[in-house]
N, C-alpha and C positions, 0 to 999 in steps of 0.2 A: 538562301538557306531555307530549305523546306521545313526542317526540324529546328525549333527554337529551344536553345538550352535554357535550363531553369536552375538558378543557383539560390541556395538558402544559407542563412547564417544561424548557427546554434549558440545561444548565449545562456548564462546563468543569471537568474533574477533571484537574489538572496543567497544563502540565508541570512536575513538580517530582521531584527525584531521590529523596528519602528514602522516599516513600510508594509509589513505583511501580517499584521494582527497576530503575531506569534512567530516562532522560529521555522518558517516555511521556505523551501527552495523550489523554484520552478525552472525547469529546463525548457526554454522557449526555442522554437524553430521559426525564423523570420524570413519572409520574402519581401525585402524592403522594410516597410513599416508594418506590413500585415503579418498576422500570426497564422501559420499553417500547421503548427503542432505544438502541443504543450504537455509536459509531464510533471505532476507534483511529486516532489521527493519529501517524504515525511520521516519522522523517527528521531528528530533532533531533541525532542522533548519527552522521549519515552521514559516512563517511570516504573513500568511493571506493576501497576496498581492491582491489576486483576489477579496476578499470581501472589502478590503480597497479601491480598485479602483471604487467600486460601491457607495462609499460615497463621491466622489470628482468629480469635473468637468473634461471634457475630456482634457482640457489643463493642469490642475493640475496633471493629471495621468502620464504625460510624465516622472515624476521622478521615477516612480515604475519600469518600464521594465528593465532599466540597472541593477537593483539589483536582477533580476531573474537569468540571465546567465551573471554573472559579469565579465567574461573574454571576452566577445564579445558584449560590450555595444552599439556600433554603430548599430549593427544588431538588437539587441533587440529594440532599439528605432524606427528603420524603421519598424519593424514588427508591432508595435502598431500603429504608426501614419498612416501607410498604411491602416490598418483596418478601422480607422476613416475616412480617405479620401474615402474609398470605400462606407462607410455609407453615406457620404455627396455627393458622385457622382462627386468628383473633381479629376483632374490630375495635379501633380506638373509640373513646367516647365522643359524643357529638361535639362538645365543646373543643375537644382537641382537633377534630376534623375542620371546624370552622376557623380556629386559629392557624392551622396549617395553610388553609386557602388564603387567608389574609397575607401571611408571610410569603407564600409562593407568588402571589400576584405583585406584592411589593418587589420581590426579587426580579420578576419579569420586567417591571417598569425600570428598575435600576439597570438591568442588563441592556435594555433598549436604549436607554440614555447614553450608555457607554458606546453602543453602536453609532448613535447619532453624532456623538462628539468626535469619535475617531474617524468616521466618515468625512466630517468636516475637515479634520487634520489632513486627510489624504488629498483633499481638494484645496488646501491652503486657506481654509476658513477657520483660522486659529481661535477666533473668538467664540465660535460655536462649542469648542471643547469646554471652555470655562463656563459658558451658559448652561450646558447640559449637566455639568457636574455639580451645580449648586443644588438642584432637587435631589440628585443621587446621594450627595453627602448627608442630606437630612434623613433619607431613607436608612442609610448605614447607621446614623445616630439611633434610630428606632431599633434597629437589629442589635446594636451595642447595649442599649438599655434592656433589651429583652433577654439576650443570651449572655452578655458579658464580652462578646467579641464583635468587632466590626466586620470581619470576614472569617471564614472557617469556623462557623459558630458552634458546631457540635450540640445543637439545641434539640434536635429530634431524638426520640428514643423509640425502641421497638415497643410498641403498645401505647405510645403516648409522647409526651414532652418531658424535657428535663424538669421543668417547673412551670407554674402558671405565669402569664404575662403580667407585667407591673401594673400598678393601679391607674396610672395615667396613659395606659397603652391606647385605649379607645379614643379619648379626646385627642391624643397626639397624632394618631393615624388619620382621624377624620380631618384635622386641621391641614395635614399635608395633601389630603385628597381634595379639599376645597381650594387649595392653591394650585394644584396640578393643571387644571384647564387653562388657567392664564398663562402658565409656562409653555404648554403645548401650542397655544394660539400664537404666542411670540415666535416659537420656532418656525411655525408654518408660515407666518407673515414674513419671516426673513428668507424662507427657502422656496415655498411653493411656486411663486411667480418670479423667482430669481433666474435671470436668463442664464447665467453661468452654471448654477446648480442644475437646472433642467437640461441645459445643453450637454453637460457631462454625464447625466444619468439617463435621459430618455433615449430609448433605442439602443442602449448599451447593455452588454451581458445578457442578451435575450436567451431565455430557456423555455422552449415549448412545453406544454403540459405532458405530452407523451414522453419527452426526454426526461423531464423531472420524475415521472413515475418509473421509468425504466431504470434510473440510477438510485431509486429508493430515497429520493429527497423528501423531507418533511419540513414542517414549520413555515415561517414566512417565505422561504425559497419556493416551496411547493404551492402555498396559497397565493403567492404573488403571480404564479403561473395559472391561477384560476381554478385550482383543484381544492374542493372543500373538504379538508381532512384535518381534524383537531382532535387529539386524544381525549381532551376534556369532554368532547361531544360524543365521540365514537365509542369510548370505553370509560364512562365517568368513574371517578375516584374521589375520595375524601368529600363526599356530598356535593360535588360539582353539578349533579343533576338537579339540585334545588335552586340554582342560580340562573338568572336570565342574562344572556349575553349573546352578542353577534359574532360571527366568524368573518372578519374582513377578507376580501378577495381582490386580487389584481385581475387585469385583462390582457396585458401584453407580455407579462413575464420578463420585464426588463428591470434595471436597477431602480428606476423611479417607482415602479409599482411595488417593489419590495420595501422601499422607504415608506410609501403611503400605508402599506399593510402594517408595519411596525408602529407608525404613529397612531393609527386607529386601534391597534391592539393595546396601546397604553391607556386609551380611553375606556376600552372594554374591561381592562384589568381594574381601573378605578371604579367602574360600575359594579363589578363583582365584590370588590372590597367594601363598598358602601352597603350593599345588601347583607354581607356577612356581619358587618358592624351593627346594623340595625337588628339583626336576628340572633346575635351571639348568645348562645344558651349559657346558663349556669352549670355547675357541676364539676366532676373531676376532670383532669386532663390526661389521665392514664388509666389503663385497665386495672381492675382490682385483682391482681395476680402476683403474688410475691416470688413466684418462680420465674417471672418474666420481667418485671419492673423493679428496679431498686427501691427499697423502702425510703420514706421521707427521712431526711437527716435528723429531724427532731425526735424520731422514734428510736434512734440508735442509742440514746443515753438512758432509755428506760425500758427497753424490750430486748431480751436476749434472743427471741425468735427473729426479730429484725436484724440483729447482728449476724445471725447465722445465715439468713437469706442474702444479706449484703456480701458476706464472705464467699458464699457459693457462687453468686452471679459474677462477682469481680474475678475470682480466681479461676473458676471453672466455665462459667458462661451458660448459655442456653443449649438445649439439645432438641432441635426441631425433628420431627419424624422424617423418615426417609421419603425422599420425593424430589421433584423438580418444579420450579415456578418460573414464569415470566411476568413481570409487572412493569408497566409503562406509565410515564407521566408526559405532559406537554411542557417541554423546556422552552426557553426563548428561541432555541434553534431548531426545535422539532421534537420528534419522538425520542425520549430518553428511556430505555428499558433495561432492567436488571434481570439477567437469567442466572438462577442460583440452583445448584444441585446439593441436596443434603444427603449424607450417608448415615445420619443418625448421631454424629459426633458433635462436639462443641465448635467445630470449624467447618466452613463450607468446603465440599469436595470440589466444586467448580464454580467460578464467578465469571460471567461474561457481561460486558456492558455494551448495549446497543447505543452508539453515540451518534447524534444527528450531524455533528460537524464532519465526521468521516465520509458519510454518504453525500452531504452537500458538496464537499470538496471534490468528490469524484466527478461531478458534473461541471466543474470549472472549465476544463478543456473545451467542452461543448459551448459554454457561454462566450468564450473568447475567440473561438475559431473564426478566422477571417476578419477579426477585429484589429484595432490598432494597439500597438504596444503601450501607448499612453493610457489606454483604458483598462489595462490589467489590474491595476491597483483599485480602480472603481469596482471591478468585478469582485475582487477579493473582499472589499468592504461590504459589498451588497449581500454576500453569503454569510457575513458576520461569524466566521469560524473562530473557534478557540483551539489552539494547537494542543493544549492539555486534553481536550475532548477528542482530538484526532489520534494522538499518540498514546495517551494513557499508559 
């Protein structure tokens, strides 16, 4: 036979939640055990958040962003309110900016710890899940003491914060940051020279730098391929230009490099947090503008003017000038941007969210092409996608 026939088998992988970091379905084309085609099927978690935000006031919309990338809720809230502040042309006080930086970096650490634990579950290292969740729970305790909620905090406000941080915030965060290096050292002692861990991650799900750029990847997926792009450095926001930190990069673009990048990012987040704690300024945490920020609750019992401003902001909301803005932050998964169009009313005319998980997921077929089916879950874990961030 001069011509050799080639048979392939098409199978569904998913949709199931535990094995795919969200409700993701993959249609895989196999040639034996080798993957020769892959098509991600999304939409199982579609919530219509972008269109919902166009039917509510700017203040009411604060509840939606945490439900997009729900493992980094403080970062999501800042991404949205920062875009509205850009529309209004206002800058929050310096104390507010520093507190936002601390809470965002705590969110980054907490999110990367979930990545680490869930990646361990994917490779049947179940103890890693419990080890990683111990420091994460303590970070969530800080969030709860600050905002009143462990998740979906609703703590950020256009022009500032809901209220100032509690009295024990600084020593409590500092204590956790003193403990974090020991925890990270334990994780790396368990994994870095572990033959099973390295054997499953090294050389798996390789994404060349040019392919990562072509698909619009950002965050650890892009930096794991050696491309030095971090929104905090490229387009500083919330006073990030005042902090010293390094941007960790990979060399081979495989799953192991992405693991190393995230581990080092947690150390750099700690470095930023300690700088912010050392230099945390005094002063207000919101702009002094009653047409933008709700008056303090204590003023409502003795000031009719405060009651009027409260009523107008709650019932009618803000009226930014006509225009459009795009504002981005560095989430644990990459560039998270909010594009908002204002028509001058109290509701945005258009909201679009640039989500890093969607772009990173597009590159998954490239990562797993000619790889083994057993490595697909490793590839998915290494991208650390959140399906709420993909479907929204």
